[in-house]
C-alpha positions as CSV (number, residue, x, y, z in Angstrom):
1,M,3.9,-6.6,5.9
2,F,1.2,-4.2,5.6
3,D,-1.8,-5.6,3.6
4,L,-3.1,-2.7,1.5
5,R,-6.2,-4.3,0.1
6,R,-7.5,-4.6,3.7
7,L,-7.1,-1.0,4.2
8,W,-9.8,-0.4,1.5
9,G,-12.6,-2.4,2.7
10,G,-11.8,-6.0,2.7
11,R,-13.6,-8.3,5.3
12,R,-11.7,-8.8,8.5
13,G,-12.5,-9.1,12.4
14,S,-12.1,-6.2,14.7
15,K,-8.8,-7.7,16.0
16,E,-7.3,-7.6,12.6
17,Q,-8.6,-4.1,12.1
18,A,-7.2,-2.9,15.4
19,K,-3.8,-4.4,14.4
20,E,-3.7,-2.7,11.0
21,R,-4.8,0.7,12.6
22,L,-1.8,0.2,15.0
23,Q,0.4,-0.5,12.1
24,L,-0.7,2.7,10.6
25,I,0.0,4.7,13.6
26,L,3.5,3.1,14.0
27,I,4.4,3.9,10.4
28,H,3.2,7.4,10.9
29,D,5.3,7.9,14.0
30,R,8.5,6.4,12.3
31,S,8.3,8.2,9.2
32,S,6.8,11.6,10.1
33,L,4.2,11.0,7.4
34,S,0.6,11.5,8.2
35,P,-1.6,8.3,7.8
36,E,-3.6,10.3,5.4
37,L,-0.6,11.3,3.3
38,L,0.8,7.6,3.3
39,D,-2.8,6.5,2.3
40,L,-2.9,9.0,-0.4
41,I,0.6,8.0,-1.6
42,K,-0.6,4.4,-1.8
43,Q,-3.8,5.2,-3.8
44,R,-1.9,7.2,-6.4
45,I,0.7,4.6,-7.0
46,L,-2.2,2.0,-7.6
47,T,-4.1,4.5,-9.7
48,V,-1.1,5.1,-12.0
49,L,-0.1,1.4,-12.1
50,N,-3.6,0.3,-13.1
51,E,-3.5,2.4,-16.2
52,F,-0.7,0.2,-17.5
53,V,-1.1,-3.2,-16.0
54,E,-3.7,-5.4,-14.3
55,I,-2.7,-5.9,-10.6
56,D,-3.3,-9.1,-8.7
57,E,-4.5,-7.5,-5.3
58,H,-4.3,-10.7,-3.2
59,G,-0.6,-10.6,-3.3
60,L,-0.3,-6.8,-2.9
61,A,1.7,-5.5,-0.2
62,I,3.1,-1.9,0.5
63,D,5.3,-1.2,3.5
64,L,7.2,1.7,4.8
65,E,10.6,0.9,6.4
66,Q,12.8,3.1,8.2
67,T,16.4,3.1,9.2
68,D,18.3,5.5,11.3
69,D,19.0,7.9,8.3
70,A,16.3,6.9,5.6
71,S,12.9,5.7,4.9
72,A,11.9,3.4,2.1
73,L,8.6,2.5,0.6
74,I,8.8,-1.3,0.0
75,T,6.3,-2.8,-2.4
76,N,5.2,-6.1,-3.6
77,I,2.8,-5.6,-6.5
78,P,2.0,-9.0,-8.5
79,I,1.0,-8.1,-12.2
80,K,-1.5,-10.2,-13.9
81,A,-1.3,-8.7,-17.3
82,V,0.1,-5.6,-19.2
83,R,-2.6,-3.4,-20.7
84,R,-1.8,-3.3,-24.5
85,N,-4.1,-0.5,-25.3
86,V,-2.2,2.3,-23.5
87,R,-1.3,5.4,-25.4
88,V,2.2,6.5,-24.8
């Protein structure tokens, strides 16, 4: 699974950085989404969710899976708490 929090500046070694960059390239190749567009999608999902809930980023994972006829964005987003002061 792709670890999103590492993408945005978590501490890691050069081996881990290279591995995650390769994962992004593979995701791009399989989905025909550019890495920049995939990154933007992930950022916007987290921005919207953060308006309503507090997210536990330690367990956060967002992955793109592809079959022969479809792509799926698979997410695991642990929620710590629901924000009660949200206007609907």
